[in-house]
N, C-alpha and C positions, 0 to 999 in steps of 0.2 A: 549547871549555870550557877555562877557565884552571885553572892548578894550584890557585890559591886556591880554586876551587869544589869541590875534591875532598872537602871535609868536608860538602858540602851533600847528595850522594846518601844517605848513611846517615840523616840527619835526615828527609829527604824520604820515604824508604821506611819508616822507623819510623813516622812519622805515618800513611802509607797502609796499612801491613799490621797494625800493632798498634792504632792508634786509630781507623781508618776515616776519617781526615781526608786532605784533599788527593788523594784517589784519582784525580780527572780530571787533576790536574797530574802525578801519578806515571805515569799511563798515557801521557800526552803525551810526557814527558821520557825515558821508559824506553828507547827506541831509542838515544837520544843518550848516556845514562848507561851503557848495556850497552856500547856502543863504547868509551867512556871507560874502563871496567873492562879491556877487552881491550887498550887502549893501555898502561894501567899495568902489565899483566902483561907486555907485550912489552917494556917499558921496564925491567923488573926491580924496579919499585917494590912489592914484596911486601906491605909493611905497609900502604901506602895501598889496593892491591888488595883485601885482606882486609876492611879497614874498609868499603869500598864494597860487598863482596860479601855480608857478613853479612846486612844488612837487606834487600839487593835479593833475596837467595836466598829469604828468608821470603815476600817479596812474590810472587816468581815462583811459589813453590809454591802460594800461595793464589789466584793469578789463573790458574792452569792452564798456565803456560809451562813445560811438562815438559821439553822438549828443551833449552831455555836453562839450566833449573835444574840438569840433570844435568851439562851442561858446566861451569857455574860450580862445583858441588859438587866435581867431580873436579879442576878447576883449583885450588881452595882447598886440597884434600887434597895436591896436589902442592907448592904453596907452603908449606904447613905442614911437610911432611917435608924440604923443602929448607932451611928456617930455622925451627925450633921455637922461637926466642927473639923471634919477632914478639910486640909487647905484647899484642895481642888474640887470641893463639894458643889460650888455654884457652877463651874464649867461642866462637871459631869451631870448634874440635874438638867441644866439647859440642853445638853446634847440628848438625854434621854426623852425630854419633852419633845424635842423636834424630830424624833425618828419616828417612822410609821409604826402605829400601835399594832398593826397586823404582823409586823416583824418582832417587835419586843414584847408583846402580850401585856403591855402596861396600860393602865388607864391614865391617859394624859391629864385629864382634869384633876384626878385624885392626887397624882404626882406633883403637878404644879401647885396646887393649894397647899400641899404639905411643905413643899419647899419654900414658899413665900412666908410660911409661919415659922420654919425652923432653921433655915439656913441664912447665914449672914451675907447676903447678896449686895454687889455693887449696884450703882444706878442702872447701868446697862442691862445687867442680868435680871434685875428686878423688873424692869420695863418690859423686856423680852418675855418673861414669865407671866406677867399680867395680861399681855397681849395674847399669849397662847391659851391662857385661861378663858379670856373673853370669846376666843374662836371656838374652843372646844364645848363651850355650854350653849346648848340650844341648837336650832337648825343650822344648816350651811348658810353662809352669807348669800348665796344666789337664791335661797328660798325665802329670804326675809323681805318684809315690806320696806318701803322707804322710810316710815316712821321709825321702824326697828333700826334701820342703818343710821338714822340721824341720832337715835339714843345710843347706839354702839359708838358712833363717832365722838359724840360729847363724853362718853365714858373714857374713850382713849385719851382725849385732851386732857381730862382730869388725871388720868394715869401719868401722863407726861408731866404735867405741873407738880403732881405729888412725888413722883419718883426722882425728878431732876431739880425741882425747885429753882434755885439761883443759877444752876448750871446751864440752863438754856438760854441762848441767844435767839432773838427773833428770826434772824436769817436761816437758822439751821432748824426751825420748827418743822418745816416741810420734810426735811430729812428724817426727823424722828418719826413722823407719820409713815415713813418707809418701813417702820416695825410692824405696821398693819398690812404688809404686802400680801399675806394670806388672804385678806378680805378682798384685795383687788385681784389676786389670782383667781379666786372662786368666781369672781364676777366676770373677769375677762374670759375664763373657760366656759362660762354658762352659755355665752352668745347673746345675753341680754344687754345690749349696748345702752339702752336707755338708763337702766339701773347703774351701769358701770359709770356713765357720765354724771349721774347724780352723786354717786360716791366721790368721784373725782372733784365734782364742784364743791362738795362739802369740805374736802381737804384744801380746796384752793380759796375758800371763803366767798364762793360764788352763790348768789341767791338762786334757790331752787328753781325758779321760773325762768331764770336766764340761761341756764346751762344748755349746751347744744344736745340734739338728740338723733343726729344722722348715724347711719351705720359706720362703724370703725373697724379697722383691721387690727385686732388685738394679738400681740406677739409676745411670747415669753419663752423660757427654756426649762426643761425638766429632764433629768437623766442626762443623755448625751446629745440631745438634738433640739432643735427649735420646734415649739408647737405653735399653731395659728388657728386651727379649726376647733370651733366649740366641741368640748368633750373628747378631743383627740387624746388617745392613750399616750401616756408619757413613755418615752423610750428607756429601757432599763439603763441604769448607771453602771457602767463597766470601766469607767476611769478614763475614757476617751476624751471627755470634757477638759480633764487636766491637761492632756497633751494639746488640745485646741487652745487652752489659755496660754500654755507655754509658747506655742508657735505665734500667737496673736500678740502676746506682750513682747516677745522678742523681735517680731517685724516691725511693730509700731513704736517700740520703746515705751510702751505704756505700762500701767500698773493695775489692770483689771483683776479683780478678785471675785469670787463667787461664794454664796452662802455655803458654809461648811469647808470652804477652801481658802481661809483667810490669809495664808501665807503663800499663795500661789505666785503673787507678783514678785516675791523676793527671789525667785529662781532665775530671773533674768534682770540685767541693769535697766532701771527706769530713767531713760535718757531723754524721752521725748522726740528722738530721732529715729527715722525708719531705716531698716535694713533692707536695701533694694535687692541684695542677693538672695533674700528669702522670698521674693515675690511669688515664685511658683508654688512653694509649699503653703504660703498664705492663702492663695486662692483654692488650693487643694483641701485644706482643713475647713474653709468657709463653705465650700459646696457639700462637704460631709455634714457639717454643722446645720446648714440651712438647705432645705429642699426646694431650690429656687423655683423650678418649674410649677411644682404644686402650690408654692406660695403665690406665685403670679396668677395661676389658674383660679385660686380662692379669692385673691384680690379682685379679679374681674367678675367672678360669679356673685359675690357678696354684695357688690355695689358700694363698697367702703368708700368713704371720702377722705379719711386720714388714717394715720398709724398711731396706735397707742402701744408702746413698746416698754418691756422691762429687760431688754437685752442690754449688754454693755454698750455703752453710747457710742463707740467706734465701730460697731459692726455695720458695714455699708449696705444696709437693707435696700435703700433706694437705687443704689448702683446695681445691685443684684437683680432688682426688678427691672431696671432699664435693660440689662443684658438679656432678660427674657421677653423684651418687648413692651414691658408695662403691663398695667398701669403703675406709674410712679407716683405715690401719694405723699403729701407732706406729713412730717411728724407733728402730732398736736402737743403742745406744751401748756395749753390753756384748755379749760373745760367750756370756754365761750365759743359761740359760732363766729367765724371770721366776717368781717364787714365785706362789702363789695369791693373789688379792686378799683384803684383809680385808673383812669385813662392816662397813659403816659405822655405828658406834654413837656414837662421840664425835669431835667435830670442834673444832679450835681455830683462831679467827679472829685474825689480826693486822692492825689497821686504823690507818692514818695518818690521823687526823681532819682533818689540814690538806690532805688531797688532795681535790679536788672529786669529789663523787659516791661517795667511798669509804663514807660513813656510810650513803648510800642502798643501795649494794650489800650492805654488812653486814646492814642491816634485811631486805633481800630474802632473804639466806641464812638468817637467824635465823627468819624466817617459814616458809620451806619446810622447813627442817631440824626445827624444834622441833614443827611440825605433825605430823610423821611420827615423833615420840618419839625423835628423834635429839639427844642432849646437845650443847650448844653452849657453849664457854668463849670469850668475846670479850676480847681484850687490846687496849686502846687508850689514849690520852692518855699520861701519864707512865709508865704501867706498861710501855710499849713500849721495851724497851732490848735492846741487842745480847746482853747476858749472859743476860737471861731467855730470848730466843729461842733462843739456842744450847743452853741448858739443856733447853727443850722439845724441840728438834730432836734431840738426842742420846737423849732418853728415848723410852719406848715407850707412852706413855699415850694417844696420839690416833691414830685411824685415817686422819684427814685433817688436814693443816696447810695453812691457806689464808692467803695473804698478799696484801693490798691496799695498795699503796704505790708509791713511785718506785723506779726503778732506773737505774744508769748502766752503759753498755758502752762500751769503747774499740774503735774500728773495727779496729785491728790487734792490740792487746793484750787479748785477751779474758779472759786470766787475771787482769786487773785490774778485771773486772766487780764490781759491788757492788749489793746490795740495800739501799735506803735506807729502813729501817723508819720512821724519822722524822728530823728534823734532828738531826745529831750521833750517830746510831746506824746504822752500816753493817754489813752482813753480806757478807764477801768471797766469791768463788768458792773461794779456798783454805780458808776456814772450812767450806764445805760438803764440799770434798774430803777434809779431814782428820778429818771426823766421819761415818763411814758409817752408813747408815740401820740401825736394829736388825734383827737376823736374824729369820727367821720370815716369816709371810704378808706381803704387800706393802702398804705404805703409800702414800697419794697425797699428794704435795706440789704444791699449786697456787700458783705465783708470777705473780698476775694484775698484772703490772707491765711496763713497757716494756722491750724488748730482753732480757729474761731468757733467751730461748731462743736469742739470738744466740750464735755460737761459731765457731771455725776450721772451715773445710770439710774434708771427707775422713774416712776410716775411722778414723784414728788420733788425731784431736783430742780431748782432754778439757778443752779450754778453755771458759770460760763458766759461769754459774751452773747451768743446767739440765743440761749435759753432766757437770759434777762431782757433780751430786746423784743423777742417774739410775742405776738398776742393778737387780739382780734382786729387791731387797727394797724398792725405792721407785720408783714410776712418777711422772714429773714433767711438769706442764703449765706452759708459759710462753708469752711473746709473742715473736715473731720480730723485731718492729721497734718503732719508737716508735708505739704503738697509741693511738687517740683514747680518752679516758677514758669516754665513753659507749658506744663499741663494747665496751670491756672490761667494763663493767658488764652490758651485755646479755648478752654471752657468759657471764659469771659466773652469771646467773640461769638461763640455758639449761643449763648444766652441773649446777647444783644440782638442777634438776627431774629430771635423769637420775639423779643420786646417790640421791635420796630414793626412787627406785623400785628401788634396789638393783641397778641394772645394773652389770656389771663395768666396771672403769675404762676400758679401751679402748672398749667399747661405748658408755658414758656420754659419753666424748669425742666419738666418731664421731657420736652422734645430735645432740649439741649443735651440733657444727660444720656438719652438714648443715642443721639448722634455721636457724642463723646466715646461711645463704646464701639463705634464702627472702625473699620480699617482706616489707615491713615490716608489713603488715596480718595476714599469717599469723603472725608473731612475736607481734604483739599479742594476737591470739586465743588463742595457746598460753599466753602468760603469764596471760591472763584466766581460762583454764581452771584455772590453779593459784593463783588469787586474789592475784596480786602485781603485776597490771597498774597499780594506783594508785602503788605505791611506785616502780615502774620508769617512771613516766610522764616524769619530766625526762630520763632517758637516751634513751628512745624518741623524744622530740621532737627530740633532736639526731641521731637515727639515720634521719632521712627519706630521704636520698639516699645510701645506703651504697654504697661501692665495695670492690673487693678489698683496698684498703689498710685498710679498716675490718673486713672479714670474713675476711681471709686470714692474720691474724698468729698466732692460737692454734696451738700446737704440742705434741704428746706425745711423750715420750722414755721409753725403758725400758732 
C-alpha cells in the first residue's frame, strides 16, 4: 500500500462503521490496513497512524475484533501521550474515553485527566471530557444520594460555564446538559423513577419538592435495539442500528444521528418529506428496533403513567403501543406532575380555509361538539391572525384550542419551527415558549398540522412547537412528521369523539390512536355511530390503504 493511500482507510472504515456502506470491502481490506497501521506506528508516523486508527477502531469494536481493538486502543493512548500535539488528538482521546474500558483495557479517569491537562481541546471536547471524568469518579449515578446528585449537577453547570463561557445561549443550556446523558441513562436503567425525576427536575430548574414521583416508562437504546426494562442487557452492536437510521431518515426525510454515528444523516437527503414507497420497510425496521409486544407488556405491568425517552424524537412509540392495544402513555417533557384536566365546555377552532380538508375537519368537529352541548368558536378566513391567536392562547377562556393548518419544521433547528395559521401569519416555537399556559386545571392544545411534534431528541430538549408548549397546565397533541391531510382529518374526528364523551385527555388520545390503527371499515362504522360518516367521506376515501406513515404520526406530550 502506497503512502498516498494512507488517507483512504479512515474514509473506508467511516463508511463501513458509521454508514453501513462498503462493509464487504472493509472486511476484505481490513487485514491489509491493520498491517499498514502497525507499519505506520513502527515508522514513527504517529499522526497518520492515529488518523487510520480512529475509524478502524470503531469498526473493530462493532465487528467484534476485540483483541485487535484493545491493541489499537492501547497503542493510540501511547502515541497520544508521546505527542499530544497530534492534530486529531482531541478526537482520538474523546473516542478512547467513550469506549468500554473492558474492551480497551484503559483507565477512563486516568486518560481523561491526562487529556484535559495536555491536549489543546476545543469547547465541546473539553466539556465532554469533564463530564466523562465526573461520571467515572466514584460510584455509579444510580447508587448516589440525592445530595450527591445535586452536587454533581452543580459541578456540571460550572463545567458548562467554564468550558463555554460566552458561547452559551440560555435557550441551548438544556441541550448542553444532554452531555450528562450518562447520568440519565444510569438512572433510567436503574428502575429508580423517583431519583430519575429528581435529576430531571434539577436539569429543568424545578424545586426538589415539586417534582413528580409516579412510575414512568424509561426508554432508550443501546447496541442495535431499544431497552426499557431496568437492567435489561444491551443488545450487541452489529451495525444494524446504522441500517435502521438509514431507512428511518430516508423514509421521513429526517436527519437523526446517533452517538458515535455523527454523519449518518448525510447518507440520505434531509428534505422533511416522507417517502411513501418506503412505508413497508419503515415498519419492518421499527419492529426490529423496538420489541413492541414486550414494550406494551412492560408498560402495563409497571403501572407507568408517562414515557421518558431518549430515542430519536420521531420514533412513533405511542403508535406502536396503540397497535399492541395499549397502554398509550404521554411523553413527559416536564418533571412536574400534570394538573387535573379541565372539563371540556368551550373549544376554539383555528382553521386555514386554504388547506385541503380543513373545512371538512372543522365541520366534523362542530357537529360532534355542538351535538353534546359544547360551545365552539371557529376562527377562519381573514380573522385568523398571529396577534389574535396569541391573545387567545395567553387567555383562559377555552378548555381546548384546536389548530387545523400547515406547519414548518427545520430538520436541525427545531427552535425555528413555526405554525402557519394562514399565509403571512406564523406562530413560532419561541412565541409559545414565552407564553406559558394559564395556571390551574390543564388545557388541551391540538396542533393538527405537519411536524408540530418534531423536536430535538433526548431528555433536555425544549425545541419544537409541542415541546415548548407542553407542561403541567397544558397537554399538547401534535404530529411527528409530514402527515397526510386525510389521515390528520380522520384522527381529528376520532379524537373529538373521545372528547365529547368527557374522557381525560390522555385516555381520549389513547382511544383515538388505537382506533386509528384499526381496519378502515371499523373506523367507518365508528364514525357512522356518531353520525359524521358523510362529512368524513372524502377523507376516508383517501384512507383506503393506510400505513404506519398515516397512522403513526399523532403524539401526546405533557
